N, C-alpha and C positions, 0 to 999 in steps of 0.2 A: 488777378491782382491779388485776390483774398486767397492765391495756393502760397505767394512767395513769400505774405506775412507769414503765413501761417508756418512757413519754413524758417523763416528770421527766429520768429518765435520760440519754433522748437532749439532749434539751433541755440540759440540764448540759451538756452532753461540747462541746454546738453553741456554750455562753457560753465553757466553758474553751478550744477547739480558737481561738475570736474570742481570746480573752484571749493565749493564744500565738503568733499572728498577728500581731496589733497590738505585741508585746517584741520578738519576732521580727525583726520591720520595724523598727521603732525602733529595736535597736543594728543591724541591714543600715543605714538610713540615716546613724545615726552614724558608721559605718566607714568609709559613701562619702566623706560630708564632711571625714570627718577627714584622709583620702587626698587631695581635691581642696584643702583648706586648707593643708596640707604642703608644696604647690607653692612657697606664698605663703608660708610660716614663719609664720603665726598660726595661733589656733585660734578654734572656734565663737563662744566668748562673748570671747573678743580685738575678732572682726569686728563682733559686736554693739556694741560699744562702738563701735569706727571708724564706724559707720551711726548710731548716734545721736548725735555726736559732727558727723555732718555733717548732719543734719538740724538742726542747732542752728543754722545758716546764721554761722559762726564768730561766734558768741555764747561764753563762758562757761557751761560746766556741775561743776558742784560733781561729789564720788563719788556723795553723799547725791541728787543730781537726776539722774544715768545709772543709781544702781542700780533708781530708782523705775519707770524705762522698759525695763530689763532682761525679759526673758522667765522667767529663773531666776533669783529673787528671793535666792538662797541664794547668789551670787555674790560672790568676794572684791572686790569693785571696786575696792579702794584697792590693791591687788594685780598686778590686771591692769592696771591704768591705768600701774605701776609697770615692768612689761613690754612695753609698747608706747613710755613713754620711753624705755627700753632699746633698744630696735628704730628709736628716733628717729619714729617715728608721731605720737608727740603731744608735747604741753608740761604744764607743769604752774606757777602761779604761787600766791603768798598771795593772797587777798581784800587789796585794798584797800582795803574796810571793815571788814574783819570779818580779822583775822590768824588766828583758828581756824581757819577756813575757807580750802579747795584750789580754784582753779580749774583745768577741765583743758579743753585746746584742740585740734583736730586741726590737723596741720602738712601742710605740701603733700604729703611724705613719703608720708600717710595717705588724702591725698586719691585718690592716684596708686595709691595698693594699689590701693585701690577701685577704681579706674575698669577695674586689671586685671583684679580679681576677676570684677566686672560684665561685661568682655570674653568671659571664662571659662567663666560661668555653664555657659551648652551646651554645655559638657560634662557637667556634674554631670546638667542635666536628660534628657540622654540616656540617663541610667540606666532613663528610665520611658519611654523609646522604644517596649515592647513592648505597651505601649497605645493604644489608638488615643486621639481626642480624645474621643469620646463618655463612653468607659471614665472616663478621665481626670474626666473634668465628675462624673462617676455618683460618682464615688470623693472627689474633692474634697467633694462633696454631703455622702454616706454619712458621711464623718470630724468634716464640720461640725456635720452632728446630732448626735453623738456628743459632742461638744464641750460642745454646747449647753444 
């Protein structure tokens, strides 16, 4: 009986350690991304909006459409878009067909900033250089398995 109790306690501690490691890694990754994006004067959520707008190929998107494509559905898209407007990376206008809706477009400056970020992503990826390609592949597979 004591053996199964010990096994259960060991199993629980392994799962707790896994949960703690994932949490600590998430915090570490957010810190790394923030430091990287601070060089460009944008946040991770602002970058996500710029990427969504770029993928729209110069077609306008409503804030509701942008929100639907955000990974973090709790994002205040309107406020984020307003911050990107202040930085002159996007523009918005009233929908000519429905004045209640707002259309958002990425500006040339936003596309240029995305290109600069992409040109420097190797710096962020370099944080994982401690892993070899096989280890990185295995870690990717395990993380995808957990999320599936």
